[in-house]
C-alpha positions as protocol buffer text, in pm:
chain_id: "A"
residue {
  index: 1
  type: MET
  ca { x: 1178 y: -2158 z: 2558 }
}
residue {
  index: 2
  type: SER
  ca { x: 1453 y: -2381 z: 2448 }
}
residue {
  index: 3
  type: LYS
  ca { x: 1655 y: -2314 z: 2131 }
}
residue {
  index: 4
  type: ASN
  ca { x: 1449 y: -2557 z: 1923 }
}
residue {
  index: 5
  type: LEU
  ca { x: 1229 y: -2286 z: 1814 }
}
residue {
  index: 6
  type: GLN
  ca { x: 1273 y: -2241 z: 1428 }
}
residue {
  index: 7
  type: VAL
  ca { x: 1202 y: -1902 z: 1285 }
}
residue {
  index: 8
  type: THR
  ca { x: 1224 y: -1833 z: 910 }
}
residue {
  index: 9
  type: ILE
  ca { x: 1159 y: -1496 z: 734 }
}
residue {
  index: 10
  type: ASP
  ca { x: 993 y: -1507 z: 400 }
}
residue {
  index: 11
  type: LYS
  ca { x: 1251 y: -1395 z: 148 }
}
residue {
  index: 12
  type: ASP
  ca { x: 996 y: -1243 z: -82 }
}
residue {
  index: 13
  type: SER
  ca { x: 826 y: -1020 z: 184 }
}
residue {
  index: 14
  type: GLY
  ca { x: 927 y: -665 z: 247 }
}
residue {
  index: 15
  type: PHE
  ca { x: 929 y: -335 z: 45 }
}
residue {
  index: 16
  type: CYS
  ca { x: 812 y: -337 z: -326 }
}
residue {
  index: 17
  type: PHE
  ca { x: 1031 y: -149 z: -568 }
}
residue {
  index: 18
  type: GLY
  ca { x: 806 y: 153 z: -546 }
}
residue {
  index: 19
  type: VAL
  ca { x: 865 y: 195 z: -167 }
}
residue {
  index: 20
  type: VAL
  ca { x: 1238 y: 115 z: -204 }
}
residue {
  index: 21
  type: TYR
  ca { x: 1266 y: 393 z: -467 }
}
residue {
  index: 22
  type: ALA
  ca { x: 1083 y: 649 z: -252 }
}
residue {
  index: 23
  type: ILE
  ca { x: 1293 y: 574 z: 69 }
}
residue {
  index: 24
  type: ASP
  ca { x: 1642 y: 570 z: -114 }
}
residue {
  index: 25
  type: MET
  ca { x: 1543 y: 911 z: -267 }
}
residue {
  index: 26
  type: ALA
  ca { x: 1440 y: 1054 z: 74 }
}
residue {
  index: 27
  type: GLU
  ca { x: 1767 y: 913 z: 246 }
}
residue {
  index: 28
  type: GLU
  ca { x: 1983 y: 1066 z: -27 }
}
residue {
  index: 29
  type: ILE
  ca { x: 1841 y: 1411 z: 19 }
}
residue {
  index: 30
  type: LEU
  ca { x: 1821 y: 1376 z: 408 }
}
residue {
  index: 31
  type: GLU
  ca { x: 2199 y: 1317 z: 401 }
}
residue {
  index: 32
  type: GLN
  ca { x: 2271 y: 1609 z: 183 }
}
residue {
  index: 33
  type: ASP
  ca { x: 2036 y: 1861 z: 332 }
}
residue {
  index: 34
  type: GLY
  ca { x: 1960 y: 1733 z: 692 }
}
residue {
  index: 35
  type: TYR
  ca { x: 1577 y: 1768 z: 645 }
}
residue {
  index: 36
  type: LEU
  ca { x: 1313 y: 1706 z: 375 }
}
residue {
  index: 37
  type: TYR
  ca { x: 935 y: 1752 z: 381 }
}
residue {
  index: 38
  type: CYS
  ca { x: 707 y: 1461 z: 277 }
}
residue {
  index: 39
  type: LEU
  ca { x: 350 y: 1483 z: 187 }
}
residue {
  index: 40
  type: GLY
  ca { x: 182 y: 1230 z: 396 }
}
residue {
  index: 41
  type: ASP
  ca { x: 344 y: 908 z: 545 }
}
residue {
  index: 42
  type: ILE
  ca { x: 617 y: 796 z: 317 }
}
residue {
  index: 43
  type: VAL
  ca { x: 509 y: 436 z: 373 }
}
residue {
  index: 44
  type: HIS
  ca { x: 220 y: 305 z: 577 }
}
residue {
  index: 45
  type: ASN
  ca { x: 449 y: 163 z: 845 }
}
residue {
  index: 46
  type: ASP
  ca { x: 486 y: 359 z: 1173 }
}
residue {
  index: 47
  type: GLU
  ca { x: 826 y: 207 z: 1259 }
}
residue {
  index: 48
  type: GLU
  ca { x: 979 y: 299 z: 931 }
}
residue {
  index: 49
  type: VAL
  ca { x: 840 y: 644 z: 942 }
}
residue {
  index: 50
  type: ALA
  ca { x: 976 y: 695 z: 1296 }
}
residue {
  index: 51
  type: ARG
  ca { x: 1322 y: 588 z: 1162 }
}
residue {
  index: 52
  type: LEU
  ca { x: 1321 y: 834 z: 885 }
}
residue {
  index: 53
  type: LYS
  ca { x: 1185 y: 1113 z: 1103 }
}
residue {
  index: 54
  type: ASN
  ca { x: 1481 y: 1066 z: 1326 }
}
residue {
  index: 55
  type: LYS
  ca { x: 1697 y: 1141 z: 1019 }
}
residue {
  index: 56
  type: GLY
  ca { x: 1509 y: 1465 z: 965 }
}
residue {
  index: 57
  type: LEU
  ca { x: 1209 y: 1363 z: 747 }
}
residue {
  index: 58
  type: ARG
  ca { x: 919 y: 1610 z: 811 }
}
residue {
  index: 59
  type: ILE
  ca { x: 568 y: 1459 z: 744 }
}
residue {
  index: 60
  type: ILE
  ca { x: 319 y: 1739 z: 634 }
}
residue {
  index: 61
  type: SER
  ca { x: -45 y: 1726 z: 543 }
}
residue {
  index: 62
  type: HIS
  ca { x: -208 y: 1846 z: 217 }
}
residue {
  index: 63
  type: GLU
  ca { x: -360 y: 2127 z: 424 }
}
residue {
  index: 64
  type: ALA
  ca { x: -7 y: 2254 z: 520 }
}
residue {
  index: 65
  type: LEU
  ca { x: 145 y: 2232 z: 171 }
}
residue {
  index: 66
  type: PRO
  ca { x: 26 y: 2581 z: 59 }
}
residue {
  index: 67
  type: THR
  ca { x: 204 y: 2733 z: 369 }
}
residue {
  index: 68
  type: LEU
  ca { x: 542 y: 2621 z: 238 }
}
residue {
  index: 69
  type: GLN
  ca { x: 751 y: 2814 z: 0 }
}
residue {
  index: 70
  type: ASN
  ca { x: 1095 y: 2757 z: -176 }
}
residue {
  index: 71
  type: GLU
  ca { x: 1129 y: 2413 z: -18 }
}
residue {
  index: 72
  type: LYS
  ca { x: 1174 y: 2049 z: -134 }
}
residue {
  index: 73
  type: VAL
  ca { x: 879 y: 1822 z: -79 }
}
residue {
  index: 74
  type: LEU
  ca { x: 876 y: 1449 z: -153 }
}
residue {
  index: 75
  type: ILE
  ca { x: 578 y: 1289 z: -324 }
}
residue {
  index: 76
  type: ARG
  ca { x: 559 y: 931 z: -199 }
}
residue {
  index: 77
  type: ALA
  ca { x: 506 y: 619 z: -408 }
}
residue {
  index: 78
  type: HIS
  ca { x: 128 y: 655 z: -379 }
}
residue {
  index: 79
  type: GLY
  ca { x: 126 y: 950 z: -629 }
}
residue {
  index: 80
  type: GLU
  ca { x: -54 y: 1273 z: -609 }
}
residue {
  index: 81
  type: ALA
  ca { x: -354 y: 1459 z: -763 }
}
residue {
  index: 82
  type: PRO
  ca { x: -297 y: 1751 z: -1016 }
}
residue {
  index: 83
  type: GLU
  ca { x: -393 y: 2008 z: -749 }
}
residue {
  index: 84
  type: THR
  ca { x: -55 y: 1921 z: -555 }
}
residue {
  index: 85
  type: TYR
  ca { x: 150 y: 2014 z: -858 }
}
residue {
  index: 86
  type: LYS
  ca { x: -42 y: 2332 z: -918 }
}
residue {
  index: 87
  type: ILE
  ca { x: 22 y: 2440 z: -559 }
}
residue {
  index: 88
  type: ALA
  ca { x: 398 y: 2360 z: -588 }
}
residue {
  index: 89
  type: LEU
  ca { x: 418 y: 2565 z: -903 }
}
residue {
  index: 90
  type: GLU
  ca { x: 262 y: 2866 z: -726 }
}
residue {
  index: 91
  type: ASN
  ca { x: 475 y: 2839 z: -417 }
}
residue {
  index: 92
  type: ASN
  ca { x: 825 y: 2772 z: -585 }
}
residue {
  index: 93
  type: ILE
  ca { x: 824 y: 2420 z: -415 }
}
residue {
  index: 94
  type: THR
  ca { x: 1054 y: 2169 z: -569 }
}
residue {
  index: 95
  type: LEU
  ca { x: 875 y: 1830 z: -590 }
}
residue {
  index: 96
  type: ILE
  ca { x: 1090 y: 1520 z: -545 }
}
residue {
  index: 97
  type: ASP
  ca { x: 856 y: 1288 z: -720 }
}
residue {
  index: 98
  type: ALA
  ca { x: 884 y: 934 z: -618 }
}
residue {
  index: 99
  type: SER
  ca { x: 552 y: 821 z: -749 }
}
residue {
  index: 100
  type: CYS
  ca { x: 543 y: 455 z: -833 }
}
residue {
  index: 101
  type: PRO
  ca { x: 561 y: 386 z: -1216 }
}
residue {
  index: 102
  type: VAL
  ca { x: 274 y: 151 z: -1184 }
}
residue {
  index: 103
  type: VAL
  ca { x: 66 y: 426 z: -1007 }
}
residue {
  index: 104
  type: LEU
  ca { x: 173 y: 689 z: -1273 }
}
residue {
  index: 105
  type: LYS
  ca { x: 67 y: 454 z: -1555 }
}
residue {
  index: 106
  type: LEU
  ca { x: -274 y: 411 z: -1387 }
}
residue {
  index: 107
  type: GLN
  ca { x: -316 y: 784 z: -1344 }
}
residue {
  index: 108
  type: ASN
  ca { x: -249 y: 841 z: -1702 }
}
residue {
  index: 109
  type: ARG
  ca { x: -506 y: 578 z: -1814 }
}
residue {
  index: 110
  type: ILE
  ca { x: -765 y: 727 z: -1590 }
}
residue {
  index: 111
  type: LYS
  ca { x: -701 y: 1090 z: -1711 }
}
residue {
  index: 112
  type: THR
  ca { x: -720 y: 952 z: -2078 }
}
residue {
  index: 113
  type: SER
  ca { x: -1055 y: 785 z: -2008 }
}
residue {
  index: 114
  type: TYR
  ca { x: -1182 y: 1113 z: -1836 }
}
residue {
  index: 115
  type: ASP
  ca { x: -1067 y: 1330 z: -2119 }
}
residue {
  index: 116
  type: GLY
  ca { x: -1242 y: 1090 z: -2354 }
}
residue {
  index: 117
  type: ASP
  ca { x: -1571 y: 1146 z: -2155 }
}
residue {
  index: 118
  type: GLU
  ca { x: -1598 y: 793 z: -2019 }
}
residue {
  index: 119
  type: LYS
  ca { x: -1759 y: 742 z: -1682 }
}
residue {
  index: 120
  type: ILE
  ca { x: -1529 y: 600 z: -1436 }
}
residue {
  index: 121
  type: LEU
  ca { x: -1553 y: 360 z: -1142 }
}
residue {
  index: 122
  type: ILE
  ca { x: -1255 y: 295 z: -919 }
}
residue {
  index: 123
  type: PHE
  ca { x: -1240 y: -26 z: -694 }
}
residue {
  index: 124
  type: GLY
  ca { x: -1033 y: 104 z: -399 }
}
residue {
  index: 125
  type: LYS
  ca { x: -1016 y: 224 z: -43 }
}
residue {
  index: 126
  type: HIS
  ca { x: -1203 y: 547 z: 50 }
}
residue {
  index: 127
  type: GLY
  ca { x: -946 y: 799 z: 157 }
}
residue {
  index: 128
  type: HIS
  ca { x: -641 y: 607 z: 63 }
}
residue {
  index: 129
  type: ALA
  ca { x: -355 y: 828 z: -67 }
}
residue {
  index: 130
  type: GLU
  ca { x: -336 y: 644 z: -398 }
}
residue {
  index: 131
  type: VAL
  ca { x: -711 y: 664 z: -462 }
}
residue {
  index: 132
  type: ILE
  ca { x: -724 y: 1034 z: -380 }
}
residue {
  index: 133
  type: GLY
  ca { x: -460 y: 1082 z: -657 }
}
residue {
  index: 134
  type: LEU
  ca { x: -655 y: 878 z: -892 }
}
residue {
  index: 135
  type: GLN
  ca { x: -973 y: 1053 z: -822 }
}
residue {
  index: 136
  type: GLY
  ca { x: -804 y: 1379 z: -881 }
}
residue {
  index: 137
  type: GLN
  ca { x: -735 y: 1289 z: -1241 }
}
residue {
  index: 138
  type: THR
  ca { x: -1112 y: 1303 z: -1298 }
}
residue {
  index: 139
  type: ASN
  ca { x: -1179 y: 1622 z: -1122 }
}
residue {
  index: 140
  type: ASN
  ca { x: -1301 y: 1399 z: -832 }
}
residue {
  index: 141
  type: GLU
  ca { x: -1602 y: 1291 z: -1060 }
}
residue {
  index: 142
  type: ALA
  ca { x: -1506 y: 921 z: -1055 }
}
residue {
  index: 143
  type: ILE
  ca { x: -1711 y: 686 z: -834 }
}
residue {
  index: 144
  type: VAL
  ca { x: -1504 y: 514 z: -569 }
}
residue {
  index: 145
  type: PHE
  ca { x: -1624 y: 194 z: -403 }
}
residue {
  index: 146
  type: GLN
  ca { x: -1467 y: -62 z: -168 }
}
residue {
  index: 147
  type: ASP
  ca { x: -1721 y: -324 z: -198 }
}
residue {
  index: 148
  type: ILE
  ca { x: -1977 y: -417 z: -465 }
}
residue {
  index: 149
  type: ASP
  ca { x: -2261 y: -385 z: -207 }
}
residue {
  index: 150
  type: GLU
  ca { x: -2189 y: -3 z: -188 }
}
residue {
  index: 151
  type: LEU
  ca { x: -2298 y: 26 z: -554 }
}
residue {
  index: 152
  type: ASN
  ca { x: -2651 y: -85 z: -469 }
}
residue {
  index: 153
  type: GLN
  ca { x: -2703 y: 271 z: -318 }
}
residue {
  index: 154
  type: ILE
  ca { x: -2574 y: 447 z: -626 }
}
residue {
  index: 155
  type: GLU
  ca { x: -2746 y: 507 z: -968 }
}
residue {
  index: 156
  type: LEU
  ca { x: -2470 y: 399 z: -1206 }
}
residue {
  index: 157
  type: PRO
  ca { x: -2445 y: 502 z: -1571 }
}
residue {
  index: 158
  type: SER
  ca { x: -2534 y: 222 z: -1806 }
}
residue {
  index: 159
  type: SER
  ca { x: -2179 y: 221 z: -1954 }
}
residue {
  index: 160
  type: PHE
  ca { x: -1845 y: 287 z: -1776 }
}
residue {
  index: 161
  type: THR
  ca { x: -1487 y: 194 z: -1743 }
}
residue {
  index: 162
  type: LEU
  ca { x: -1378 y: -1 z: -1442 }
}
residue {
  index: 163
  type: TYR
  ca { x: -1023 y: 64 z: -1274 }
}
residue {
  index: 164
  type: SER
  ca { x: -870 y: -61 z: -951 }
}
residue {
  index: 165
  type: GLN
  ca { x: -633 y: 80 z: -687 }
}
residue {
  index: 166
  type: THR
  ca { x: -291 y: -99 z: -775 }
}
residue {
  index: 167
  type: THR
  ca { x: -278 y: -319 z: -451 }
}
residue {
  index: 168
  type: LYS
  ca { x: -620 y: -470 z: -473 }
}
residue {
  index: 169
  type: SER
  ca { x: -684 y: -841 z: -533 }
}
residue {
  index: 170
  type: VAL
  ca { x: -692 y: -949 z: -887 }
}
residue {
  index: 171
  type: ASP
  ca { x: -965 y: -1210 z: -824 }
}
residue {
  index: 172
  type: LYS
  ca { x: -1190 y: -969 z: -648 }
}
residue {
  index: 173
  type: PHE
  ca { x: -1141 y: -713 z: -933 }
}
residue {
  index: 174
  type: TYR
  ca { x: -1252 y: -966 z: -1196 }
}
residue {
  index: 175
  type: ALA
  ca { x: -1529 y: -1094 z: -976 }
}
residue {
  index: 176
  type: ILE
  ca { x: -1675 y: -741 z: -944 }
}
residue {
  index: 177
  type: LYS
  ca { x: -1650 y: -696 z: -1323 }
}
residue {
  index: 178
  type: ASP
  ca { x: -1840 y: -1020 z: -1387 }
}
residue {
  index: 179
  type: GLU
  ca { x: -2106 y: -919 z: -1133 }
}
residue {
  index: 180
  type: LEU
  ca { x: -2157 y: -580 z: -1297 }
}
residue {
  index: 181
  type: ILE
  ca { x: -2180 y: -737 z: -1641 }
}
residue {
  index: 182
  type: LYS
  ca { x: -2435 y: -989 z: -1497 }
}
residue {
  index: 183
  type: ARG
  ca { x: -2641 y: -690 z: -1356 }
}
residue {
  index: 184
  type: GLY
  ca { x: -2665 y: -565 z: -1721 }
}
residue {
  index: 185
  type: TYR
  ca { x: -2400 y: -282 z: -1731 }
}
residue {
  index: 186
  type: ASP
  ca { x: -2162 y: -234 z: -2024 }
}
residue {
  index: 187
  type: VAL
  ca { x: -1824 y: -263 z: -1848 }
}
residue {
  index: 188
  type: LYS
  ca { x: -1479 y: -187 z: -1985 }
}
residue {
  index: 189
  type: ALA
  ca { x: -1246 y: -333 z: -1739 }
}
residue {
  index: 190
  type: ASN
  ca { x: -893 y: -192 z: -1711 }
}
residue {
  index: 191
  type: ASP
  ca { x: -666 y: -429 z: -1489 }
}
residue {
  index: 192
  type: THR
  ca { x: -388 y: -217 z: -1361 }
}
residue {
  index: 193
  type: ILE
  ca { x: -321 y: -404 z: -1042 }
}
residue {
  index: 194
  type: CYS
  ca { x: 55 y: -428 z: -949 }
}
residue {
  index: 195
  type: ARG
  ca { x: 164 y: -782 z: -1025 }
}
residue {
  index: 196
  type: GLN
  ca { x: 454 y: -741 z: -768 }
}
residue {
  index: 197
  type: VAL
  ca { x: 179 y: -738 z: -506 }
}
residue {
  index: 198
  type: SER
  ca { x: -62 y: -981 z: -671 }
}
residue {
  index: 199
  type: ASN
  ca { x: 219 y: -1238 z: -717 }
}
residue {
  index: 200
  type: ARG
  ca { x: 272 y: -1249 z: -354 }
}
residue {
  index: 201
  type: TYR
  ca { x: -71 y: -1394 z: -292 }
}
residue {
  index: 202
  type: GLU
  ca { x: 27 y: -1727 z: -442 }
}
residue {
  index: 203
  type: ASP
  ca { x: 377 y: -1710 z: -279 }
}
residue {
  index: 204
  type: LEU
  ca { x: 252 y: -1623 z: 70 }
}
residue {
  index: 205
  type: ASP
  ca { x: -26 y: -1893 z: 50 }
}
residue {
  index: 206
  type: GLU
  ca { x: 242 y: -2151 z: -7 }
}
residue {
  index: 207
  type: PHE
  ca { x: 477 y: -1998 z: 255 }
}
residue {
  index: 208
  type: ALA
  ca { x: 214 y: -1984 z: 521 }
}
residue {
  index: 209
  type: ARG
  ca { x: 133 y: -2357 z: 479 }
}
residue {
  index: 210
  type: ASN
  ca { x: 484 y: -2463 z: 563 }
}
residue {
  index: 211
  type: TYR
  ca { x: 495 y: -2357 z: 922 }
}
residue {
  index: 212
  type: ASP
  ca { x: 310 y: -2421 z: 1241 }
}
residue {
  index: 213
  type: LYS
  ca { x: 263 y: -2061 z: 1309 }
}
residue {
  index: 214
  type: ILE
  ca { x: 282 y: -1732 z: 1095 }
}
residue {
  index: 215
  type: VAL
  ca { x: 371 y: -1384 z: 1236 }
}
residue {
  index: 216
  type: PHE
  ca { x: 252 y: -1127 z: 985 }
}
residue {
  index: 217
  type: VAL
  ca { x: 424 y: -798 z: 1032 }
}
residue {
  index: 218
  type: SER
  ca { x: 251 y: -483 z: 886 }
}
residue {
  index: 219
  type: GLY
  ca { x: 147 y: -123 z: 965 }
}
residue {
  index: 220
  type: LYS
  ca { x: -225 y: -108 z: 1049 }
}
residue {
  index: 221
  type: LYS
  ca { x: -281 y: 153 z: 782 }
}
residue {
  index: 222
  type: SER
  ca { x: -134 y: -70 z: 507 }
}
residue {
  index: 223
  type: SER
  ca { x: -415 y: -175 z: 243 }
}
residue {
  index: 224
  type: ASN
  ca { x: -205 y: -457 z: 87 }
}
residue {
  index: 225
  type: GLY
  ca { x: -109 y: -554 z: 451 }
}
residue {
  index: 226
  type: LYS
  ca { x: -473 y: -629 z: 529 }
}
residue {
  index: 227
  type: VAL
  ca { x: -524 y: -827 z: 195 }
}
residue {
  index: 228
  type: LEU
  ca { x: -186 y: -1031 z: 244 }
}
residue {
  index: 229
  type: HIS
  ca { x: -274 y: -1116 z: 606 }
}
residue {
  index: 230
  type: ASP
  ca { x: -600 y: -1243 z: 494 }
}
residue {
  index: 231
  type: VAL
  ca { x: -415 y: -1471 z: 247 }
}
residue {
  index: 232
  type: CYS
  ca { x: -199 y: -1608 z: 525 }
}
residue {
  index: 233
  type: LYS
  ca { x: -483 y: -1652 z: 761 }
}
residue {
  index: 234
  type: ALA
  ca { x: -674 y: -1852 z: 504 }
}
residue {
  index: 235
  type: ALA
  ca { x: -375 y: -2084 z: 423 }
}
residue {
  index: 236
  type: ASN
  ca { x: -279 y: -2105 z: 806 }
}
residue {
  index: 237
  type: PRO
  ca { x: -542 y: -2021 z: 1087 }
}
residue {
  index: 238
  type: ASN
  ca { x: -246 y: -1984 z: 1327 }
}
residue {
  index: 239
  type: THR
  ca { x: -152 y: -1654 z: 1167 }
}
residue {
  index: 240
  type: TYR
  ca { x: -94 y: -1352 z: 1416 }
}
residue {
  index: 241
  type: PHE
  ca { x: -91 y: -992 z: 1294 }
}
residue {
  index: 242
  type: ILE
  ca { x: 154 y: -764 z: 1466 }
}
residue {
  index: 243
  type: SER
  ca { x: 286 y: -411 z: 1391 }
}
residue {
  index: 244
  type: GLY
  ca { x: 595 y: -425 z: 1601 }
}
residue {
  index: 245
  type: VAL
  ca { x: 801 y: -649 z: 1841 }
}
residue {
  index: 246
  type: ASP
  ca { x: 624 y: -520 z: 2150 }
}
residue {
  index: 247
  type: GLU
  ca { x: 301 y: -686 z: 2028 }
}
residue {
  index: 248
  type: LEU
  ca { x: 445 y: -1040 z: 2028 }
}
residue {
  index: 249
  type: ASP
  ca { x: 276 y: -1257 z: 2286 }
}
residue {
  index: 250
  type: ALA
  ca { x: 505 y: -1523 z: 2411 }
}
residue {
  index: 251
  type: ALA
  ca { x: 215 y: -1736 z: 2543 }
}
residue {
  index: 252
  type: ILE
  ca { x: 115 y: -1829 z: 2183 }
}
residue {
  index: 253
  type: PHE
  ca { x: 447 y: -2000 z: 2108 }
}
residue {
  index: 254
  type: ASN
  ca { x: 590 y: -2340 z: 2194 }
}
residue {
  index: 255
  type: SER
  ca { x: 958 y: -2440 z: 2193 }
}
residue {
  index: 256
  type: GLU
  ca { x: 889 y: -2703 z: 1919 }
}
residue {
  index: 257
  type: ASP
  ca { x: 719 y: -2459 z: 1681 }
}
residue {
  index: 258
  type: THR
  ca { x: 834 y: -2370 z: 1332 }
}
residue {
  index: 259
  type: ILE
  ca { x: 757 y: -2010 z: 1283 }
}
residue {
  index: 260
  type: GLY
  ca { x: 729 y: -1815 z: 946 }
}
residue {
  index: 261
  type: ILE
  ca { x: 763 y: -1438 z: 941 }
}
residue {
  index: 262
  type: CYS
  ca { x: 631 y: -1231 z: 651 }
}
residue {
  index: 263
  type: GLY
  ca { x: 489 y: -896 z: 581 }
}
residue {
  index: 264
  type: ALA
  ca { x: 334 y: -640 z: 357 }
}
residue {
  index: 265
  type: THR
  ca { x: 496 y: -445 z: 72 }
}
residue {
  index: 266
  type: SER
  ca { x: 532 y: -170 z: 326 }
}
residue {
  index: 267
  type: THR
  ca { x: 706 y: -377 z: 578 }
}
residue {
  index: 268
  type: PRO
  ca { x: 1079 y: -305 z: 619 }
}
residue {
  index: 269
  type: MET
  ca { x: 1310 y: -605 z: 642 }
}
residue {
  index: 270
  type: TRP
  ca { x: 1487 y: -473 z: 933 }
}
residue {
  index: 271
  type: LEU
  ca { x: 1159 y: -489 z: 1137 }
}
residue {
  index: 272
  type: MET
  ca { x: 1100 y: -857 z: 1038 }
}
residue {
  index: 273
  type: ARG
  ca { x: 1463 y: -939 z: 1158 }
}
residue {
  index: 274
  type: ASP
  ca { x: 1385 y: -750 z: 1478 }
}
residue {
  index: 275
  type: VAL
  ca { x: 1070 y: -977 z: 1528 }
}
residue {
  index: 276
  type: LYS
  ca { x: 1285 y: -1285 z: 1438 }
}
residue {
  index: 277
  type: ALA
  ca { x: 1554 y: -1205 z: 1697 }
}
residue {
  index: 278
  type: ALA
  ca { x: 1285 y: -1134 z: 1958 }
}
residue {
  index: 279
  type: LEU
  ca { x: 1113 y: -1462 z: 1895 }
}
residue {
  index: 280
  type: GLU
  ca { x: 1442 y: -1644 z: 1922 }
}
residue {
  index: 281
  type: GLN
  ca { x: 1500 y: -1476 z: 2264 }
}
residue {
  index: 282
  type: LEU
  ca { x: 1151 y: -1581 z: 2397 }
}
């Protein structure tokens, strides 16, 4: 390829403040202590996790937590269920709590609803770290669903409060609320979706339309990565999802192309810069 290839990184892509906060906290302790345990992947991006593991970050599972004693353990931005705090107290584990403030606010609201005997529905991804923490506020009694069709198989109470995982689509949340009201349920909707994520839908839609091709960089486990990739793909059908530089396919690009690079709230800026450099080398 000639040097005509124009590559631009979306300035609004990259880590949200919750992820920045967690990673800054981890790096500070790693520098000081040389190692730090983290409960689950600190961010849903394998490349960033690998970078931090090289600095001494030790990822552990929830099953392994009770085997630790007198250690420091980082709670990532997704937040945790009450059980985690209980285990930490019993084992003299110091929790470095980097839970995102938006997630903590949502956990509080759900706990208040649960304590007030409200029936709770959570629109979120099954098994996602944040959702497990949210469900934990309700003694795991809340009904979690990814799609409204799932609710066809479940007998719902006539009246309930609807919540959402913080990284879900605002439009979809309100469409679900309207559909449930149409079906005759008494729905109290509590919109706690993070606007730092939802505001990106509009910005990304506009960004994606400005280029011949879009390279969307994200970890495969990232929930908002899937949502934001779909936004790009709808705005520009020539959108390609990659997790790292090695997934770039040179055959897709022409020397006259204008290429936009963007990513999820869990995609590090250094990775998008690496992708840009690799494209310019093609």
